[in-house]
VOGU-3710 file (C-alpha; in Angstrom, 3 decimals, decimal comma):
1> mprrshhpdh> -6,719/29,742/0,931  -4,426/27,606/3,116  -3,741/24,157/1,760  -2,824/21,007/3,593  0,503/19,391/2,846  0,689/17,340/-0,314  1,816/13,812/-0,683  5,450/13,828/-1,849  5,898/13,316/-5,563  8,137/10,535/-6,773
11> evteinwrvl> 10,283/12,035/-9,470  11,168/9,808/-12,404  14,544/10,846/-13,776  15,868/7,641/-15,330  14,964/3,984/-15,537  16,382/2,049/-12,622  16,989/-1,435/-13,980  17,816/-2,675/-10,466  14,053/-2,928/-9,958  14,063/-6,035/-12,183
21> ktlwpyllef> 16,709/-7,579/-9,921  14,459/-6,874/-6,912  11,489/-8,522/-8,625  13,406/-11,556/-9,867  13,203/-13,662/-6,643  9,405/-13,331/-6,664  9,230/-14,648/-10,253  11,440/-17,696/-9,681  8,638/-19,510/-7,869  7,318/-20,597/-11,298
31> rarisiaiac> 10,479/-21,448/-13,268  8,732/-24,084/-15,428  5,865/-21,740/-16,348  8,331/-18,971/-17,274  10,325/-21,371/-19,476  7,223/-22,558/-21,359  5,952/-18,955/-21,695  9,302/-17,844/-23,192  9,248/-20,822/-25,599  5,742/-19,812/-26,722
41> liltkiasvy> 6,945/-16,216/-27,104  9,790/-17,319/-29,434  7,453/-19,557/-31,456  4,978/-16,672/-31,790  7,640/-14,372/-33,234  9,046/-17,024/-35,579  5,523/-17,630/-36,892  4,988/-13,864/-37,271  8,190/-13,500/-39,309  7,264/-16,525/-41,458
51> lpfilkdlvd> 3,812/-15,137/-42,300  5,016/-12,555/-44,907  6,874/-15,353/-46,754  3,564/-17,216/-47,208  2,038/-14,001/-48,579  5,004/-13,602/-50,960  4,642/-17,176/-52,286  0,874/-16,718/-52,615  1,207/-13,489/-54,634  4,019/-14,891/-56,812
61> tldtnnkqsl> 1,939/-17,992/-57,515  -1,116/-15,935/-58,475  1,130/-13,757/-60,644  2,186/-16,733/-62,810  0,195/-18,057/-65,793  0,466/-21,732/-64,791  -3,172/-22,883/-64,729  -2,449/-25,963/-62,567  -0,658/-23,823/-59,984  -3,517/-21,327/-60,077
71> llvplglvaa> -5,835/-24,033/-58,757  -3,875/-26,145/-56,255  -0,931/-24,139/-54,878  -2,877/-21,014/-53,804  -5,341/-23,151/-51,842  -2,462/-24,788/-49,963  -0,803/-21,432/-49,286  -4,081/-19,892/-48,104  -4,576/-22,839/-45,750  -0,980/-22,453/-44,512
81> yglvrfsivi> -1,530/-18,701/-43,999  -4,643/-19,411/-41,899  -2,840/-22,108/-39,881  0,167/-19,870/-39,121  -2,094/-16,926/-38,229  -4,059/-19,198/-35,851  -0,835/-20,598/-34,312  0,385/-17,036/-33,592  -2,789/-16,329/-31,599  -2,749/-19,688/-29,771
91> faeirdtlfg> 0,950/-19,417/-28,782  0,316/-15,842/-27,554  -2,710/-16,944/-25,507  -0,771/-19,821/-23,910  2,095/-17,427/-23,133  -0,286/-14,848/-21,582  -2,117/-17,470/-19,514  1,084/-19,024/-18,169  2,832/-15,759/-17,394  -0,314/-14,139/-15,987
101> rvterairri> -0,235/-16,601/-13,075  3,421/-15,743/-12,420  2,691/-11,999/-12,316  -0,398/-12,372/-10,126  1,461/-14,531/-7,596  4,360/-12,037/-7,492  1,901/-9,160/-6,867  0,219/-11,177/-4,122  3,521/-12,005/-2,412  4,841/-8,423/-2,602
111> glkvfqhlhr> 1,504/-6,838/-1,600  1,327/-9,068/1,497  4,955/-8,344/2,369  4,408/-4,555/2,183  1,213/-4,829/4,264  2,957/-6,877/6,955  5,944/-4,513/6,944  3,703/-1,456/7,395  2,310/-3,085/10,544  5,874/-3,594/11,785
121> leldfhlnrq> 6,786/0,082/11,403  6,751/2,240/14,515  3,887/4,443/15,709  5,661/7,617/14,522  5,468/6,478/10,882  1,716/5,882/11,140  1,087/9,155/12,974  2,838/11,078/10,189  1,540/9,145/7,194  -1,258/10,251/4,849
131> tgglsrdidr> -3,507/7,223/4,404  -4,863/8,205/0,972  -1,419/8,847/-0,508  0,032/5,687/1,058  -2,729/3,438/-0,305  -2,292/5,040/-3,737  1,474/4,336/-3,577  0,807/0,645/-2,901  -1,836/0,485/-5,666  0,532/2,130/-8,143
141> gtsgisflmr> 3,357/-0,185/-7,100  1,364/-3,391/-7,636  -0,132/-2,041/-10,906  3,412/-1,132/-11,964  4,549/-4,739/-11,460  1,673/-5,988/-13,606  2,415/-3,473/-16,367  6,169/-4,010/-16,297  5,881/-7,778/-16,534  3,254/-7,657/-19,270
151> fmvfnivptl> 5,023/-5,158/-21,527  8,645/-6,123/-20,888  7,900/-9,781/-21,576  5,150/-9,424/-24,209  6,115/-6,217/-26,025  9,675/-4,894/-25,675  11,685/-8,147/-25,685  9,656/-9,856/-28,485  9,801/-6,685/-30,628  13,591/-6,470/-30,301
161> feialvigil> 13,823/-10,162/-31,237  11,581/-9,629/-34,271  13,526/-6,511/-35,420  16,797/-8,472/-35,328  15,227/-11,320/-37,349  13,700/-9,011/-39,964  16,903/-6,945/-40,452  18,857/-10,171/-40,917  16,337/-11,618/-43,402  16,109/-8,416/-45,467
171> gynygvmfsl> 19,914/-8,057/-45,592  20,356/-11,690/-46,646  17,588/-11,734/-49,293  17,527/-8,181/-50,689  20,808/-6,495/-49,835  22,312/-4,322/-47,130  20,438/-1,155/-48,232  17,095/-2,567/-47,127  18,552/-3,615/-43,761  20,105/-0,182/-43,221
181> avlasivcyv> 16,861/1,567/-44,209  14,867/-0,459/-41,659  17,527/0,086/-38,997  17,634/3,854/-39,650  13,824/4,070/-39,509  13,673/2,243/-36,203  16,544/4,271/-34,680  14,784/7,539/-35,686  11,461/6,293/-34,367  12,874/5,051/-31,042
191> gysvkatewr> 15,037/8,176/-30,590  12,130/10,546/-31,200  9,787/8,509/-28,967  12,273/8,484/-26,071  13,046/12,229/-26,360  9,383/13,220/-26,682  8,444/10,962/-23,778  11,167/12,506/-21,605  9,680/15,925/-22,408  6,197/14,661/-21,511
201> tgyireanka> 7,326/13,145/-18,181  7,090/16,518/-16,420  3,413/16,763/-17,316  2,790/13,166/-16,270  4,474/13,910/-12,944  2,300/16,987/-12,429  -0,843/14,959/-13,125  0,230/12,184/-10,703  1,075/14,726/-8,007  -2,293/16,447/-8,444
211> dsssntraid> -4,029/13,047/-8,421  -2,358/12,042/-5,126  -3,031/15,462/-3,569  -6,725/15,508/-4,484  -7,160/11,900/-3,312  -5,424/12,592/0,012  -7,446/15,782/0,480  -10,744/14,006/-0,208  -10,006/11,110/2,179  -8,744/13,488/4,871
221> sllnyetvky> -11,930/15,539/4,601  -14,235/12,500/4,658  -12,430/10,982/7,671  -13,075/14,287/9,445  -16,726/14,382/8,383  -18,014/15,334/11,829  -15,478/18,150/12,238  -16,499/19,568/8,845  -20,137/19,549/9,961  -19,398/21,041/13,387
231> ftneryeada> -17,730/24,062/11,815  -20,061/24,233/8,753  -17,021/24,146/6,490  -18,572/22,121/3,649  -18,038/25,010/1,224  -14,425/25,481/2,352  -13,712/21,759/1,868  -15,414/21,733/-1,552  -13,433/24,811/-2,677  -10,155/23,314/-1,459
241> ydeqlgtweq> -10,925/19,999/-3,207  -11,954/21,831/-6,387  -8,669/23,749/-6,306  -6,805/20,439/-6,226  -8,966/19,113/-9,085  -8,284/22,317/-11,048  -4,531/21,692/-10,775  -5,114/18,119/-11,951  -7,241/19,336/-14,891  -4,544/21,776/-16,094
251> akiknrlslf> -1,871/19,079/-15,829  -4,084/16,722/-17,856  -4,567/19,361/-20,608  -0,793/19,794/-20,969  -0,456/16,015/-20,908  -2,941/15,636/-23,768  -1,251/18,277/-25,955  2,157/16,683/-25,466  0,627/13,298/-26,379  -0,619/14,840/-29,623
261> alnggqalii> 2,956/15,986/-30,439  4,332/12,516/-29,629  1,768/10,622/-31,723  2,027/13,105/-34,613  5,839/12,798/-34,784  5,670/9,012/-34,618  3,082/8,912/-37,419  5,291/11,119/-39,627  8,355/8,882/-39,128  6,283/5,756/-39,896
271> avsmtgmlam> 4,801/7,338/-43,050  8,207/8,486/-44,371  9,834/5,120/-43,578  7,054/3,057/-45,156  6,994/5,277/-48,240  10,779/5,088/-48,647  10,914/1,297/-48,284  7,992/0,740/-50,688  9,566/3,139/-53,207  12,810/1,121/-53,104
281> aayqvthqhm> 10,866/-2,149/-53,448  8,707/-0,766/-56,299  11,850/0,355/-58,130  13,321/-3,154/-57,813  10,057/-4,744/-59,049  9,869/-2,483/-62,134  13,470/-3,406/-62,998  12,612/-7,067/-62,436  15,131/-7,516/-59,594  12,210/-8,448/-57,317
291> tlgdfvlina> 8,888/-10,151/-57,758  5,518/-8,713/-56,783  5,575/-11,145/-53,871  8,804/-9,578/-52,600  7,122/-6,170/-52,678  4,218/-7,541/-50,570  6,693/-9,251/-48,186  8,625/-6,022/-47,512  5,366/-4,092/-46,990  4,126/-6,783/-44,558
301> fmmqlflpln> 7,428/-6,747/-42,633  7,336/-2,952/-42,239  3,734/-3,045/-40,995  4,583/-5,822/-38,546  7,576/-3,945/-37,155  5,881/-0,578/-36,713  2,667/-1,965/-35,213  4,245/-2,871/-31,825  6,588/0,155/-32,044  3,536/2,388/-32,421
311> flgfvyreik> 3,026/2,058/-28,653  6,694/2,636/-27,826  6,270/6,138/-26,377  3,445/4,946/-24,151  5,277/1,753/-23,172  8,568/3,552/-22,474  6,881/6,180/-20,306  4,746/3,619/-18,467  7,677/1,249/-17,887  9,697/4,181/-16,585
321> gsmaniehmf> 6,812/5,261/-14,338  6,116/1,667/-13,303  9,725/1,142/-12,260  9,633/4,355/-10,239  6,347/3,303/-8,583  7,688/-0,189/-7,858  10,903/1,299/-6,490  8,916/3,624/-4,233  6,813/0,716/-2,966  9,996/-1,249/-2,266
331> sllaktpkvv> 11,366/1,823/-0,469  8,536/1,275/2,044  9,993/-2,193/2,609  13,416/-0,587/3,021  12,193/1,555/5,940  13,690/0,058/9,079  11,343/-0,128/12,064  12,731/1,852/15,005  11,324/-0,681/17,458  12,603/-4,191/16,669
341> dsadaqsikv> 12,979/-7,421/18,597  16,521/-8,196/19,704  18,233/-11,127/17,965  17,832/-13,440/20,980  14,377/-12,178/22,077  12,252/-14,814/23,817  8,527/-14,861/24,545  7,725/-13,157/27,832  6,423/-15,363/30,652  3,869/-13,581/32,819
351> sqgaisfndv> 2,790/-15,279/36,040  2,268/-12,455/38,590  1,969/-9,426/36,292  4,177/-7,151/38,447  5,389/-4,067/36,530  8,409/-1,873/37,347  9,530/1,400/35,787  13,201/1,756/36,699  14,732/5,205/36,142  12,833/5,531/32,822
361> sftydgkrev> 13,434/8,597/30,644  11,984/9,240/27,201  12,088/11,884/24,469  10,180/11,886/21,166  12,513/14,153/19,220  15,790/13,942/21,111  15,379/17,479/22,460  12,703/17,756/25,149  12,286/14,992/27,725  8,663/13,901/28,051
371> isglnftigs> 9,483/11,534/30,922  12,490/11,981/33,185  13,935/9,476/35,685  10,618/7,752/36,429  10,538/5,093/39,167  7,488/3,174/40,384  6,233/-0,387/40,806  2,840/-2,006/40,316  2,558/-5,145/42,436  0,816/-8,305/41,302
381> gqkvavvgds> -2,959/-7,762/41,263  -2,612/-4,105/42,278  -4,490/-1,184/40,779  -2,146/1,775/40,300  -3,405/5,105/38,957  -1,343/7,794/37,242  -2,799/11,305/37,365  -1,593/14,763/36,385  -2,160/17,722/34,121  -2,402/17,379/30,325
391> gsgkstlvkl> 1,073/16,999/28,831  2,567/15,565/32,019  3,504/12,319/30,191  0,729/10,030/31,505  -0,342/8,530/28,162  3,299/8,171/27,062  3,686/5,548/29,832  1,116/3,387/28,031  2,984/3,661/24,711  6,249/2,714/26,452
401> lfrfyntssg> 4,625/-0,228/28,244  3,242/-1,530/24,927  6,696/-0,793/23,467  5,392/1,410/20,671  8,546/3,351/21,501  11,792/2,325/23,167  12,809/4,149/26,333  15,643/6,670/25,921  17,178/5,287/29,137  16,174/3,048/32,036
411> qitidgqdis> 14,108/-0,103/31,744  10,563/-1,386/32,156  10,167/-4,907/33,525  7,255/-7,319/33,871  7,866/-10,056/36,429  11,543/-9,066/36,330  11,859/-9,443/32,537  13,081/-6,383/30,604  10,414/-5,759/27,956  13,066/-4,594/25,466
421> qvtqhslrth> 14,541/-8,116/25,521  11,325/-10,055/24,792  9,285/-10,296/21,596  6,825/-7,463/20,988  4,100/-9,948/20,007  4,303/-11,922/23,261  4,473/-8,685/25,304  1,302/-7,252/23,778  -0,472/-10,607/24,054  -0,383/-10,277/27,857
431> igivpqdtvl> -1,603/-6,643/28,025  -5,176/-5,500/27,387  -6,248/-1,888/26,958  -9,384/0,217/27,117  -8,233/3,400/25,347  -9,578/6,917/25,651  -10,814/6,857/22,067  -11,920/3,403/20,967  -11,658/3,089/17,188  -13,838/0,337/15,717
441> fndtlfanvh> -13,695/-1,409/12,354  -16,525/-0,762/9,912  -18,043/-4,158/10,677  -20,698/-5,669/12,941  -20,788/-5,227/16,713  -20,148/-8,956/17,115  -17,091/-8,852/14,808  -15,646/-5,875/16,681  -15,862/-7,720/20,024  -14,585/-10,945/18,418
451> ygnpeasvad> -11,499/-8,992/17,294  -10,241/-9,228/20,897  -9,518/-12,918/20,238  -10,279/-14,187/16,710  -9,880/-17,785/17,976  -12,687/-17,419/20,547  -15,978/-19,283/20,168  -19,347/-17,576/19,655  -20,276/-18,503/23,239  -17,108/-16,820/24,559
461> vrqaielahl> -17,859/-13,639/22,606  -21,405/-13,496/23,950  -20,147/-14,041/27,502  -17,702/-11,117/27,061  -20,567/-8,963/25,765  -22,593/-9,856/28,864  -19,718/-9,155/31,296  -19,199/-5,740/29,652  -22,938/-5,004/30,180  -23,312/-4,583/26,431
471> drfiaslpeg> -26,047/-7,219/26,096  -29,010/-4,916/26,894  -27,882/-2,366/24,361  -27,468/-5,059/21,683  -30,897/-6,502/22,507  -32,452/-3,084/21,886  -31,065/-2,926/18,333  -33,224/-4,217/15,438  -30,303/-6,153/13,957  -28,784/-7,062/17,324
481> eetmvgergl> -25,151/-8,149/17,309  -25,117/-7,984/13,479  -25,553/-4,184/13,603  -22,922/-2,366/11,533  -21,057/0,202/13,651  -19,997/2,493/10,772  -16,501/3,701/9,890  -14,405/4,143/13,064  -17,567/3,262/15,076  -19,343/6,468/14,043
491> klsggekqrv> -22,821/5,040/14,738  -22,132/4,314/18,428  -21,956/6,721/21,350  -18,778/7,124/23,450  -20,124/4,906/26,226  -21,193/2,181/23,808  -17,774/2,179/22,138  -16,081/1,916/25,552  -18,233/-1,107/26,408  -17,113/-2,732/23,135
501> aiartilkap> -13,500/-1,999/24,145  -14,091/-3,615/27,553  -15,752/-6,655/25,947  -12,770/-7,003/23,593  -10,354/-6,898/26,529  -12,399/-9,454/28,497  -12,254/-11,773/25,472  -8,489/-11,276/25,168  -8,118/-12,292/28,853  -4,741/-10,610/29,468
511> ailvfdeats> -2,750/-10,739/32,724  -2,290/-6,935/32,764  -4,949/-4,291/32,105  -4,422/-0,684/31,037  -7,144/1,971/31,148  -6,049/5,126/29,338  -8,520/7,847/30,415  -11,256/5,362/29,541  -14,073/7,520/30,946  -12,791/11,039/30,284
521> sldshseqai> -15,216/11,722/27,419  -18,306/10,206/29,063  -21,207/11,726/30,994  -21,627/10,918/34,706  -24,206/8,148/34,162  -22,146/6,417/31,430  -18,973/6,916/33,466  -20,442/5,143/36,478  -21,656/2,243/34,354  -18,252/1,889/32,661
531> lnaikqvsqn> -16,428/2,158/36,019  -18,536/-0,693/37,421  -17,705/-2,802/34,355  -14,002/-1,933/34,665  -14,002/-2,841/38,373  -15,540/-6,193/37,578  -13,076/-6,903/34,750  -9,958/-5,898/36,681  -10,553/-7,986/39,801  -7,352/-9,870/40,762
541> ktslviahrl> -5,527/-8,442/37,733  -2,643/-5,974/37,630  -4,084/-2,655/36,429  -2,539/0,606/35,288  -5,112/3,410/35,149  -4,343/6,731/33,434  -6,932/9,185/34,718  -7,932/12,806/34,483  -10,949/12,612/36,799  -9,651/11,816/40,275
551> stvvdadhii> -13,059/10,542/41,395  -12,511/7,474/39,178  -9,335/6,374/41,010  -10,054/6,973/44,721  -10,138/3,182/45,244  -6,680/2,656/43,654  -4,075/0,840/45,771  -1,524/3,453/44,812  -1,752/6,824/43,036  1,174/8,455/41,222
561> vmqqgqvveq> 0,998/12,180/40,551  3,013/13,355/37,531  4,073/16,819/36,502  6,278/17,600/33,474  7,385/13,993/33,097  8,333/13,437/36,741  6,693/11,899/39,807  5,914/14,690/42,256  3,778/12,702/44,748  2,629/9,169/45,359
571> gdhqtliaks> 0,536/7,250/47,848  -3,097/6,217/48,291  -5,976/8,714/48,100  -6,150/9,480/51,829  -2,377/9,875/52,176  -2,207/12,287/49,250  -5,147/14,377/50,534  -3,421/14,615/53,924  -0,228/15,893/52,240  -2,107/18,972/50,977
581> gkyaamwalq> 0,099/19,031/47,879  -0,516/18,826/44,117  -3,050/15,961/44,351  -5,034/17,660/47,122  -5,192/20,883/45,042  -6,404/18,938/41,978  -9,003/17,116/44,115  -10,299/20,353/45,617  -10,570/21,964/42,171  -12,458/19,015/40,662
591> qse> -14,778/18,741/43,675  -15,671/22,438/43,401  -16,433/21,947/39,710
//
């Protein structure tokens, strides 16, 4: 069974600590919070290390025969134990609360930055992207930041601090052998965890790849719901999706077995280490070199050290994966848009709306020219139509005018201003479009029209709806303008979607209008209604009309006939018919049809 292309996997080979450097500027917004959180972290660990000493004193006190001490001292030590235990929790909660705000703000800032950057990237990137995989990359990146901050700050760093304290205390109080035993245990544990986790990474990668692939496949299929239904390929889609899920299931099984090996090895090292340390302590107690309290203290220290280390394999793997996910998300930010404003770009000033294509050539891939040496002018308030066969480069003109792509050579000007030297935002502000395929947001009809100018008043939106002759249709709906249009406008017909597009453009009130085969997919009745609306909207405005049906452009001031990226004829309808050339042949063919 053929399979669609998978989302590329992001291989995790080694931890890239430069990720922390990239994140650092986003964390510095809350320097005071970070300082207090770190202070609480240190206090938490000091209290944790002090706790076993209280236990030691309590046991040693209970082990004596002093009746007075049996009554008063243990009560004080028990109270102290409870107070220290409570302070550990409180300091940890304060630390988590303070640092949580820092992490959340960093995620918000980075998430917004990535979103804005994706909108700055060129059309090519968005035509080639896989939406499901891309959204999963961003989700994983932001989740990775949360995980990295939480575990680096609350697990790894505090544990290393505590290990250093405990090794120092044991060496000072009980001799170098105890320090070396703890150090050897931790080195063995960490070494095994890192090696086993490295071995497991391949299975984690497989599972992530299968997860991305199945998610992309599912979204792709659901976005093409109608196509699936047209070709009755529900079974094919289900089988293909199940195949992806099968790959994911197998990867998960291997993942689980490798986790068993990791956890089993860690448990063995902990058991051997604990047993060895307690045997040494028991030997010292029996020879009266240590008290019973010392035995309890060493046992408590070992339990405290291994409890956070118990998650080391998981934390190491997740931190490694998180850094890779964060790095991949930042690599999206590193993508340089191919269409950028020049350093001294100014806002375009449009008064007349005259457009000129001056010796414009363009190629998508650097090999085949889609447009070659194009020259034509649209005067202020004129309606100019561009016609030609499919693939002649008509719709590419629209993309170049909106500057979704830069021209390979030549220039496009509006009122004498080269559009490559003005800001993209100001350029697109002055151009309105009714596209061939109007894609709507999954929102209400009113909201979709309002999108043409989010600053417009309710009265302005309703006036635009009326001018686009959309008001009767809305009045016939039970929920009126609050009717949900469905994803991509699925619930509306082609003609209704085109009216929404016209209403949007009316609300935007641009100086220049573009109609990109706006009626090509409509029936004759809908086409006539839309043409009347278009005629009304485009009065006294400069209009560029890309058309397939010649009957829709007979009233154009000027008609340009394109073939293989070049102008082969131009003139008004009557002039072109009289020439008996390409246009006349196209007209005759369409009339006979």
